[in-house]
N, C-alpha and C positions, 0 to 999 in steps of 0.2 A: 577721887581726890587727886590721883596722879595726873589725870587729864587737865584738871584746872591748873596744876603746877606747870605742865608743859605749855599751856596756853599763855600763862603769865610770863614764862621765860621767853617764849617766842615773841610776844609783844614787846618786851623789854629789848630784845635783840634787834628787832626791826627799828625800834625808836632810836636806839643808840646808833645803829648804822646810818640812820637819817640825820643824826646829830641834832635831835630836838628834845626839849625837856618834856617831862610828863605833863607839866602845867600847860605849856604851850600847845601840846597835842590835844589836851582836853578841851582847851578853849577853841581850837580849830575845829573840833568836832561839835561845837555848840554845847558842851557840857560844863559842869562846874569844875573849878580848877584842880580838884583832887581826884577827878574821875579815873584817869589812867593810873594814877598812883594806887588807888583802891584795887584796881584789877591786878596790877603787877604785885601787890602785896597779898593777893589771894582773898581779899575781903569782898569781892564783887565779880560778876561776870557780865559782859555786855549782852544786851538783847540781840536777836538775830539781825534786825535792821542796823543797829549800831555796829555789829561785827562787819556787815557789808560796807559801812561807811569807813571803818578802820582799814579794811582792805583797799578801798578806793584811795584813802589817805596815803597809803604806801605804794599805790599803783601796782597791786599784785592781785592775783585771783585767790579766792578762798582755798583752793587746792594748794596753791603755793604757800599760803600761810601755814598749813598743816604738814607740808612736805619736810620731813625731818632730814632728808638727804641734801637739801639745798641750803647753802650758806650765802650770806651777803645778798639777800633778796633785793634790798633797795639798790645796792650797787649794781647788780645785774640788770635791773630794770633801767637804771640810769645809763648804763653802758649801751644797752640796746637802743635807747632813744638817741644817744649821741651818734651811734653807728648809722642810724637811719638818715642822718643829715649829711653823710659822706657821699662822695662820688664813687663810682664803680672801682676806678683804679686805687682810690684811697682805702676802700674796703679790702681789696686784694692785698694791699701793703700791710694793713693792720692784721689781716689773717696770717700772713707770713710771719709777722712779728710774734703773734700769739703761739703759733706752731713752734717757732724757734724757742720761745720761753718754755713751753711745755716739754720739748725734747731735751732741754738742757738740764732738767731736774732728774 
């Protein structure tokens, strides 16, 4: 039972980080409008193929989905995609800013 609760909480966390409604996500996955809501409320679990679709939807790996040490999965993936668009000097500048922020805490 504990694993199902963790799954539901992780799904909700990812969905909220992506700023998408349960209904919208359900429809995007080709399911009925209450599909994600039922999972988040502990009334259902996805099949394995649908779990993979959920991971694809968030652009994360199944390992990342279950990694309790990671936060902001969607934001991290989005950040990586944006960094890949930068030039070398821009990446170095961003890295310096990140290091500065991390050292100031």
